[in-house]
N, C-alpha and C positions, 0 to 999 in steps of 0.2 A: 334217500336221494337228497332231501333237503339238507341233511347233516353233511353230506359229501360236498354239497355246493358251498356251504358255510366254511368248511375245512379248506376247500380250494381258494376261496376268497381270503381266508386268513393267511394262508401261505403266500399268496400273491402280495398282500399288504406288508407282510413280514419281509419278503424279498425286496420290496421297494423302500423298506425302512420307514413305513408310515405308521405313526402312533396317533393318539387323540390330538395332541398339540399340533403335529404336523398336518393332520386332516383339516383342522379348523383353519390353520394358516394357509394350507394349500387352497382350500375353498375360497378363502379371502383373496389370495393372490390370483387364483384362477378366475374368480369373478372379475377381478381388476383387469386381467387380460382380455376376457371375453367382452365384458362391458365396455372396455376401452375401445374396442372396435366400433361399437355403436356410438360412444361418446365422440370419436373422431368424426364420424359421419355427421353427427349433429352439430359439432363445432364448425365443421367446414360448411355447413348449411346456414347456420344461424349466426355465426361470428364471421366477420370480415377478416382477411389476412392480417390487417392492422390490429384488430381487436385480439386476434390470437397471439400476436406478439406481446401485447400488454398482458394478457392472461398468464402467460408462462413466465414473463419477466417479473411479475408480481411475486411469484414463489421465490424466485432467486434473490430478489431484494429483501424479502421477508427472512430469508435464510441468514441474514446479518445477525439474527439472534444468536447464532453460534458464538459470536464474539463475547457474549455475556454468559450463556449457558455453559460454554467451554466443555461440552461432552460429559458432564456429570452423570447423565443417565447411563452411559456406558459403564461408569464406575459403580453405580449403585447395585446393579444386578449381581455381579460376582461377590461384592461385599456382603450383601443380604444373604446370599446363598450359603456363604461359608458359616454365617451365624445360624441360619435355618437348619444346617445339618445337625444341630444339637437341640432342636425345638420340634414341636408338632402342634397341629391345629386341634382345638377342642370342639365339641358340639356347640358351644356358645359362640363360635366364630372368633376366638382369640387364640393367642399362642401360650404354650406352657412348655417347661422343660428346664434346661440348664439356666440358672438365674444370671450367670455372667453373659451368656449368649443373648438372652432377651434384653438385658440392660444395654449391651452394645448395639443391638438392633434398635432399641428405642432412641439412643443417641444419634444414630444414623438417620432415623426418621426426622428428628427435630432439626438436625443440621440441614438436611436436604429441603425441607419445607421452608426454612428461612432463606436458603440459597435461591430457590426458584421463586420466592416471593420477590426478592431483589431483582432477579432476571426479568420478571414480568413487568416490573416498574420501569426497568432500564429500556425495554422494548418500546414502551409507550413514550418515553422521554427522547429516545434516539432514533430508533428504526422508523417510527411514524413520520416524524419531520424530515428524516433523511430520504425516505421514498418520495415525499412531496417535492423535495428539491430536485431529485433525479429526474422525475417524470416531467417536471416543469422545465428543467433546463434543457433536456433532450427532446422536447416536444417539437415536432416538425410542422412547419407552416403548411396550411391546407388539410391537415389531418385533424378531424374532430372526434375525440373519444372523451367521454365524460368518466374519467378514471377516479375522481376525487373520492366520491362516496364509497365505492367498493374497496378502495385502498384503506380508508379509515376503518371500515367494517371488518376487513380480513385481519388487520393488525389487532383490533380489540379482542376478537375471538381467539386469536392465536396467543395473545397475552394471557387470556383466562385459561387456556389449555396447559400453559406452563405450570400453573398451580397445581394441576392434577398429575402431571408427569412424574414427580417423585414417588407418589403413592402407587402408581401403576408399576414402576420399576422395582420397588420394594416387594410388592405383592408377587410380581414375577419371580423375583429371587427367593421368595418364601414358597416356592412350589406351585403357584397358581398359573402355570404355563398355558394349560389348555384353556382355562377361564379367560385369561387376558386374550388369547388367540381368538376365542369365540366372540368376545366383546369387539375386537378389531373387525372381525368378519361382519358382525352386525352393523356397526356404524358405517363401514365402507359401503355395504349394500344399500342402506337407507340414504346415506349421503349422495351416492351415485344416481339413485332413482329421483330424488329431489333436485339434483343438478339438471337431469334430462328435462324434468317438468319445467323448471325455470328457463331452460334454453327454448323450449317450445312455446313458452309464454313471452318470448322475445325480450327477456331481461338483459340480453347483451352481455357486456363485460360485468354487470351486477351479478352474474352467476359465479364469479370467481370465489366469493366467500362461503358459498353454500356448504361445500364438504367440510370446510374447517369449522363451520358453525355446528354441523351435526356431531363432528368429533368431539367438540368441547361439551356440548350438552349431553351427549350419550355417555361419554366416559365419566363425566362429573356426576351425573345422577347414578350411575352404576356404583362408582366407588363410595360415594358418601351414603347412598342408599343401602348398599349391601354390606359394607365394611366399616360402618361408622363405629360399631363397638371395638373393633380392632384398632382403629385410629385412635380412640379415646384411651384404650387400655395401654397402648404403647406410649402415647403422649404423656400420661400420668405415671408411667413406670419410673422408679428412681434410677438414675444413671450415675450417681456420685461414686459408686465403688467400681464400676467398670463401664468404659465408654470407648467408642472408636475415636482415636486421636487424629484430628484432621491433619495436624502438622507432620506427625511421624508416620501415619499410616495412609491416609487418603492422598495428601499432597504429593508424595513421590510418585504415585501412580497417576493422579489426576492431571498434573501439569503436563505430563507426557501425552495423555489423551487429549488434553486441550489443544496442544500444538498440532497433533494429528488431525483433529476436527477443523482447526483453522486452515490447515493445509488442504483438507477435503473441500473446503469452500473454494479455495483457489483452483483446485483440480477440476471442479464440476460446476459450481454455482456461478462462476464468473462468465461463462460462455454466453449466456443470454444477454446480460448487460453490456458485454463488450461488443457483441454483434448488433445489439440495439443502437449502441452509440455510433458504431462505425458504418453499418450498412442498413440501419432502420429496422422497424418493428417486424417486417415481413420475414427476413432471414432469422431474426431472433425467434420468430414463431415457428419456423421450420426446425430450428435447433431444439426449441422447447418440446415440440410435439415428438421428435425422435428420441430425445432424452427421456421423456415420460414413458414412452412404450418400453424402452430398454431398461429403465428402472423398474418397471413392473415385472419384467421378465426376470431381472436379476434378483428382485425381492422374492418372487415366487420360488426360484431355484434355490436361493440361499436359505429359505425357510427350513430345509432339511437340516441345516447346521444351527441357525439362530435359535430354534426351539430347544436346542440342547445346551444353551449357554449356562442356564442355572444348574442343570444336572452335572455339567462339567465342573462347576465350582464345588459342588457337593463331593464328587468323586476325588477331586484334588484335595479337599480338606481331609478326606479319609485315606489318602495315599493310594487309592485304587487305580493306579496308572494303566494297567493292562485293560481293565474295563473301559477306561477313558479312551484309549486307542481303538478298542474293539467297536466303539460307538462312532468315533469321529471319522475314521477313514472310509468305512462304507458309505457314510452320510456325504462325505466329500465327493466320492466318485459318482454316487447317484445324482447329487445335485448338479455336478458338472456336465453330466450327460443331458439332463433337462435344459441347462443353460445353452449348451451347443445347439441342441435341436431347436429350441424355440427361437433363438437368435437368428439361426440360418433361415427358418420359415418366415420370420418377420422381414428380413432383407429381401428374400425373393418376392414376398407379397408386395412390398413397397415399390420395388423395381417394376413389377407387373402393372401396379396401379399408375405409375408414372407414364407407362407406355399406353395403356389402354383406357385409363380413367384419370387423366391429368388433373381434373378439378380437385380430386382428393389427393392424388399422388404428389402434387406439387406442394402440399402442406408439409412434406417430409423433406429431409436433406436429400441432395443428389446421391446417386448410387455410390460414388467413391467415398465421400466423407461419411456416408451411412454405413458402409462396409468397415471402415476404420473404427467407427463407434461400436459396432457389433463385436469386432475382434478385440477391442480394448475391454469391453464388458466381460468377454469370456476369460481373458487373462486375469482381470482384476477380481473375478469370482474366486479364484484359487487364493489370492492374497487375502481377501476378506475372510475366508474360511480359516486361514492360518492365523489371522489376528484374533478371531473369536476364541480359538483354541488357547492361545498363549495368554490373552487378556483374562481368561478364566483363572489364571494363576495369580490374579491381582498385580500383574505387571504389564508394562508397555515397552517392549523392546524395539518397536518399529519407529521410534521417534525420529531418528536421523534420516531413515528411508522416506518417511512421510514428508518431512520438512523439505528435503531435497527435491522430491517429486513435485511438491506444491510450488516451490519456487521456480523450477524449470518449466512447469506447465503454464503457470500464470505469466511468466516473462515471455515464453515463446508465443503464447496466445496474443499478448499485447503487441508483440513485434509483427506477427504474421496475419492477424485478423483483417487488417485493412487491405493489404495487397492481395491476399489469397482467400479471404473469407472463411467459410466453414471447413473447407478442405485443409487449409493451413492449421486451423485450430485443432482439427481432429488428428492431423498427421503428428503434431507435437504430443497430443494426448496419448496416442498409441505408442509411440516410440519411448516415451519416458516411462510409461507404466510397464512396457515389456522389459526394458533393461533395468530400470532402477526398482520399481515396485515388485515386480515378479522375480527378477534375477536376484537382486539383493535381499528381498524379503524372504524368499525361500531358503537362502543360505542361513539367515538368522533363525528361521523356523526350526531348521534341522539342528543347528548348533544349540539353541536354548532348550529344546525339547530333550536332547540327549543330556545336557548339563543338569537340568532340574530334576529329571526323573532318575538319573544315575545316583544323585546324592540322596534322594528320598528324604528330604527333611520334614520335620513336624509341620512346618509352613514355610513356603518360599520367603526368604528374607526380603524385607521391603528396603531395598537400597538402590541406589543408582545403577542402572545397567547400561554399560557403554556399548 
C-alpha cells in the first residue's frame, strides 16, 4: 500500500515536471506567494501608504545597478555549463576532467570576480548618492519619512551581495542547481520572518533592508564556507593555454544581454519612480505592491523553466537537441498554466478586497490597470521562456525586440503617467509587450531554433545575429 502511494506520488510529480531543483525553487516561490499575503497585511498595518511608496521605490532606484552589472549573471550560467559538460565534481569538492575546460572555467571565474568587484564599487559611488538626490528632490512638503538610514543600509548590503553573485552563477552552471535553489529557499524564508519581526517591532521604513541583508549574509557564508576549496582551486588553476576570451566570446553575447537588461529597467523598474514623481508615494506604493505580487507569481511559474537553464547549455554543448525540446516544451506549458491560474486568482482576490476590505484593497492598483498588469505578465511569461531557451545557446537574438520594447514603454509611460496615472502606464505596458515582445519575439524564437538545430554545428558560432 505504501509502495503504491509512493508510486502514485512519483507519477504525479513526473506529470507536473517537478524535479529536486524545481521542488526547492517552487517551495521558495510558493513561500514567497503565501508569506506575501501576510507581508501585505503587516505592511498595510505597520507602514503608512507613504512609507509603502518609499519601500517599493527603494528597490526600483536600487535597480540602477543594472547599468553597471549589465546582465553578466545571465551570461555566466550558460558559459559555465558549456565547460562543465566536460568536467565532474570530486569528493574533495573541486572539479576535474578535461584540462582545457577547467582552464577556461578558471578564466571565467577570475574575469567575473573582477567585473563584479568593480560593479560593487560603482554602486557605492553612483547609486548611493543618486538615491539621496532623488528622494531629497521629490520629497513632498508635510510628509515626514526618515528614509536616509535605510537607504544607505540597503545600498551597502546590496553592494556586498554583488561580490557573491558570480560565484553563485558559476556554481549553478556547474550543475549545483538544486543546491542553489535550496540556498535561495532558505534565505527567503529567514529573510521574510525577520522582516515580519521588524515590522511588528515598529521599525517602519527601516524594515526595507532586512531581506537584502539576510540574502547577503546567508549566501556569502554558504559560498565561502562550503566551496572555499573550489574557489581556491579554480583561482590558482593556470589559464595561459586555454581561456574564455572576453572580446571574441563573451562580448558578442554580453553586450546584447546588457542592452536587454537596460531595456528591462525601462520596461519595469521605471514605473514606481515615474508615479512617485508625478502622483506621489501613495500611487507608487500601489504600483509597487501590485508589481511585487505579480513578480512573485511570475518567478514561481517560470521556475519550471529557469531551473533547466544549465542543463539546456549542457545538452546544446552535446548537440542533444531532441532531448532539449523534450524538456523545454512540457516545462513551458506546465508553467504557463500555473501563471494563468495564479494571476487570475490574484486579480479576483484584489478586486474582492477593494470592495469588501478597502483598507487592504486600496494598497493595490485599481481593477483595470491591475488586469492589464496580470495580462502582460502572462504574455511576457512565454517570452521569458523563449529567451532562456535561446540564451542557453550562448546567443542573444532578442536585442532589437528588447530595445524597441524598452524605448516604447519608457516613452509611453513618461507621456501618459501624469494625465492617466497607472492606467495609462499599464496600457502602454500591455500593448507593447503583446505586439512587440510576444509577436516579434516568437517569430525570432521559431526562426533561430530551426536555423541552429538544422545545421547542428559543433558549437553555435559566436557572431552577430541580426
